[in-house]
C-alpha positions in Angstrom: -0.2 -0.4 0.4 1.0 2.9 -1.0 1.3 6.1 0.8 -1.6 8.1 -1.2 -3.3 4.3 -0.8 -3.2 5.2 3.0 -4.6 8.9 3.0 -7.7 8.3 0.9 -8.7 4.4 3.3 -8.3 7.1 6.8 -10.4 10.2 5.0 -13.0 7.4 3.7 -13.7 6.5 7.1 -14.1 9.7 8.3 -16.2 10.4 5.2 -18.0 6.8 6.6 -18.5 8.6 10.4 -19.8 11.4 8.9 -22.6 9.9 8.2 -23.3 8.1 10.4 -23.2 11.2 13.2 -26.2 11.7 10.6 -28.1 9.2 9.7 -28.4 8.3 13.4 -30.0 12.5 13.9 -32.9 11.8 11.1 -36.4 9.4 12.1 -35.0 5.8 13.1 -36.2 3.1 11.2 -35.1 -0.4 9.2 -33.4 1.2 6.3 -31.1 4.2 8.4 -30.5 0.6 10.7 -28.9 -0.6 8.3 -27.1 1.1 6.5 -25.2 2.9 9.7 -25.0 -0.9 10.3 -23.6 -1.9 6.4 -20.9 1.3 7.0 -19.8 0.2 10.6 -19.2 -3.3 8.9 -16.7 -1.0 5.6 -15.0 1.0 8.7 -13.5 -1.7 10.6 -12.5 -3.4 7.4 -10.7 -0.3 6.7 -9.2 0.4 10.4 -8.1 -2.7 10.0 -5.8 -2.8 6.4 -5.4 1.4 7.9 -3.5 0.0 11.1 -2.2 -3.4 9.6 2.0 -3.5 9.3 2.8 -5.5 6.0 6.6 -7.7 5.1 7.8 -5.9 3.1 11.3 -8.3 1.5 13.4 -5.6 -1.7 17.3 -6.3 -2.8 20.2 -5.3 -3.1 21.9 -3.3 -5.5 24.7 -6.0 -6.4 22.4 -8.8 -4.7 21.1 -10.0 -1.1 17.3 -9.2 -0.3 16.0 -8.2 3.8 12.7 -6.9 4.2 11.3 -4.7 7.1 8.2 -4.2 8.4 5.5 -0.5 7.9 2.8 0.6 7.1 2.9 1.9 3.0 6.1 1.7 0.7 8.0 4.8 1.6 7.9 3.9 5.2 9.2 0.9 4.1 11.4 2.0 1.7 13.1 5.2 4.3 13.7 2.8 6.9 15.9 0.3 4.9 17.3 3.0 3.5 17.9 5.2 7.2 18.8 0.8 8.6 21.6 1.1 5.6 23.1 4.1 5.4 25.3 3.9 8.3 26.0 0.0 8.8 27.4 0.2 5.6 28.1 1.9 2.2 27.9 -1.0 0.2 25.0 -2.6 0.5 22.3 0.2 -1.3 19.3 -0.6 -2.0 17.6 -1.4 -4.8 14.2 0.6 -4.5 12.3 -0.1 -7.3 12.2 -3.9 -5.5 10.3 -3.0 -3.0 7.1 -5.4 -2.9 5.0 -7.5 0.2 6.4 -10.7 1.5 4.1 -13.9 0.7 4.9 -16.8 1.7 6.0 -18.2 -1.6 8.2 -15.6 -2.6 9.6 -15.6 1.4 10.5 -19.1 0.8 11.9 -18.7 -2.1 14.4 -16.8 -0.7 15.0 -18.6 2.8 15.9 -21.7 0.1 19.0 -19.9 -1.3 20.5 -20.6 1.9 20.6 -23.8 1.8 
């Protein structure tokens, strides 16, 4: 997920919350209750996505790989660059290689150690 995508999700949650408050001020009926329930379900789904860190795998220019946990790919890139800048100037992070870790991708990378 990119920072822009995350901001859109946060904005959507705020909009849904505003709509719920507006609907609650109306006369209560089953249609309004269903809409509020639907909005609450969407808010729960979006919040899970917004507040979940993902593991991002990445490569180094010249070989090697590692991972970072972050909310967005931009955050993962920044963390990786900061992590390796001080340790070894020879390790240059390939910013174009960042991807969300999958079990098969991770297993494939680990198999290189055998």
